[in-house]
KOLGU-879573 format. One record per residue: residue in one letter; x, z, y of N, C-alpha, C, O in turn. Coordinates in pm, whole numbers, plus 50000, padded with zeros to 5 digits. Each point is the difference from the previous one (the first is absolute). Example, Ala and Ser with C-alpha at 12.3 -4.5 7.8 and 13.67 -1.06 7.14 Angstrom:
BEGIN
a513195078049431499115000050119500905000050120501045006649998 s498614986250107500825000650119499235007350109500515001750111 
***
This chain:
BEGIN
m500815000049881499195000050119500865000050127499644994150101 k501505012649891500885001150116500474986450051500114997850120 l500184993149788500514986950039498904990950055500304989750061 m498455013949919498914991550044499565002850143499284992150060 h501165019249995499565003850133501185003750089501025005149953 t498824992350175501015003350101499425010650091498894998550051 k501845012349970499545010650089500034995050144500814991550035 l498305013950047499864995550139501325000550079500314990150067 p500475020849929501284999950074500964989049953500724994150080 d499275003349789500864989349946499524986350047500814991150025 f497885007249987499434987550052500524997350141500434988950030 y499535021450056500504998550137501484995850001500404991250076 k500405015249840501434996849994500234985649953500824992850057 k498445003249839500194986649944499614989050098500734990150013 i498145011550055499584989150089500874999750126500214989250057 k500275022249988500915000150115501314993149962500554992350079 a499965010549801501234993549954499814984949989500914992450032 a497915003349922499724985649989499984993450137500464988750015 a499025018250086499924994450135501394998850063500234991150082 k500675017749882501335000250063501084993649913501185000450034 k498424993849853500964994349906500834988750061501224999949987 l498144990750079500744988750061500625003750134501164996850027 r498065009950056500475003750134499665014850024498845003450022 p502165005349976499765014450017499355003750134499445010950013 d500634980250086499425003150131498514996350009499405001550107 t500004993749784498584996550000499165012550020500175009949928 d498914989750170499085011250021499005000449886499704989749939 f499785022250034499115001749887498955010550032500325010450058 e498434987049903498925009550026499014999749884499674989349948 v499855022550012498975001349896498835007550061500195010150068 r498594984949906498795006750048498954999949890500024991649911 g499065017950097498855000049913500035010149887498975002349935 l502165003750039500095009849893500335014050053500405008849924 e499434993250206500375012750062499205011949947500505011249999 s498274986449958499155011149956500345004749858499475010149955 f501394982749974500375003949865501195009450002501074996350050 k498765015749898501115009249986500854996049880501235000650003 t498094995149892500674995649879499144989349934498785000150013 a501864990949918499284989349930500994992949910501215001650012 k498244990449898500824991349916499444985950013498804998050015 l502124992449980499624986050013500494992449877501015003749940 a498274985950024500384992049884501364993550025500174992650097 s500795010149815501384995350019500124984850007500804994750076 l498404998249844500074985450004499584994750136500604990550051 r498395015550009499564995750133501035003850106500214992550095 v500425019049889501055004050094501124989649998500514996250105 g499864999249777501034989749989499584987150066500814993250064 r497925003249922499514987950065500055001450152500394990650070 v499235021149981500045002350145501454999450049500264994450107 e500675011249818501424999050037500434985450010500664996150096 d498974995949805500354985750002499384992950119500634991450061 e498135012049972499324993650112500645003850133500114991650090 i500315020949923500715004250121501304992350013500344995150108 f500395003749782501264992550001499754985450038500784994150075 e498135000249872499654986150033499734998450150500444990250062 i498855019249996499694999650144501295000850082500144992950100 t500805015649859501235002050079500984988449986500974999450075 q498814991449833500884988449987499874990650119500894991850024 d498015009150049499834992050121500825006550110499765011650033 p501214981350025500865006050103499255003850127500525007750081 g498274987149940499225003450118499285013349990499505005250099 v500455000549782499315012849980500935011450041501105001549947 k498435006550149500795011350050499465013449955500705010150005 k498034989949949499365012549959499074997249883499374989449993 v500565020049915499094999049886499015011550011500395011650015 e498334985149977498955010149997499334999649864499644989349951 v500195022349988499285001349874498805008850029500155011750036 i498664982849947498775007150034499135001049875499724989949936 a499865022350030499095002249887498595001250057499705009050078 v499454981849881498614999750047499105003249882500074993249898 p499075017150113499135003349886499094988349963499264994750084 y500805001449791499134989549947498835006749929498844996850024 n501485012449889499055008749935500595013950018500825004349919 p498775002850186500685012550038500255009649884499225000849905 e501875006250104500505009449902500584993549875500465007249911 s499544979550080500644994049883500704986950035501234999349994 m498024990450043500594986950028500294998450149499185003450086 f501994991449942500384997050137500494985650004500544994849902 t499264998850212500634987250026501255003150080499935006550105 i501204989049848501265001850072500254987350079500064989049943 v500085012450188500284988850089501465001050041500415009750064 v500384980349899501414999550038500114989550110499754988249976 k500645016250145500064990950114501424998450050500765009750010 g499604978050021501294997050061499794997950149499364990350041 i501185018750040499804999850145501234993950067501145003849971 q498614986750120501084993750075500385008550121499345009950030 e501724986050038500505007650115498975001050113499985010050071 d499184979949946498985000350106498765008149962499065001050079 g500935004849800498895008549957498934992749920499085006349949 s501034980750040499024992549922500345000449851501165001549961 c497814997349959500195000149855500184985849951499144991550020 k501995005949915500294986649951499404997649861499494989249972 k500565020949943499514998449863499485013449950500535010650035 a498424988949883499465012149937499734996949853499594989049965 i500655020949951499724999049857499085011549964500245011450039 l498694985649885499055010149956500235002949852500224990949920 e499715021850046500195004349861499055011649973499715007950090 n499804993249786499185011549960500925010949947501034997249939 m498575015450084500795011349951499045011149959499115003850076 y501085001349804499225011349952500775012650037501185001449966 v498175007850104500615012650040499285011249927498795001850015 s501945005749907499455011249924500385012850072501175003750007 a497815003050047500245012450074499185011249937498914997549948 p501595014750057499245011149940498705002550075499904998050121 t499105006549804498695003250060499995014450049501015007049993 e497854997350057499895013650053500245010649893500355011350033 e499464985349839500255009749894501445005050001500275011349960 n500654980450087501405003950011500165011850096500855008749978 e498354991650126500085010850100499205012349957500175010850057 l498984987749844499115011049960500455007149873499315008949951 f501834987249995500485006049876500165015150017500685004550093 g498715003249819500145014550002499065007250094500005012350005 v499194980450071499055006550092498875006049918499424993149915 k500255019650108498985006949921498584996550044499104999649917 e500704997850211498664997050050500074987950094500774999950096 i498414990149875499954987950082498584998150049499074999449920 d500764999550209498704997550061500004985550047500524996950107 d498894994249813500004985650029498774996650084498885000049949 r501314997250178498904997050091499904985250035499294996250094 r501404995549831499914985650025498614995249961499385005349908 t500134984550163498694994649967500054992649867501004993749966 g497925007349961499924992949872500655006949883499964994749889 n500655016850131500645007449892499125011449954499655008950077 r499994990649798499155010649944500715005949878500524992749915 q499475020450077500615006749887499015001549887500345005549895 
***
């Protein structure tokens, strides 16, 4: 199971390394996963995103890479948008990829709690 998933901090390291592989001075930004404290991502998709970032940076006009996670089916599927930004701020190329994000549910925060008062709508004990 360990080889099938990439931890969120490792994902950030891998995609940043991919963006700076050809030119270390390439700017890099990630958005859309700020609310996740911890998560795991499918390793095969992480590898594809790394390859797509590298593909974008092969264009000498690209000065910045933006990786944006947009919820497709919230809490599970995300669309990853990899954008190549030119010096004037315009986007020259974008690649879309699907990514499954596995994040712990509220049960992770409730482990060992003796009394839980669930006041969410639609929840009946």
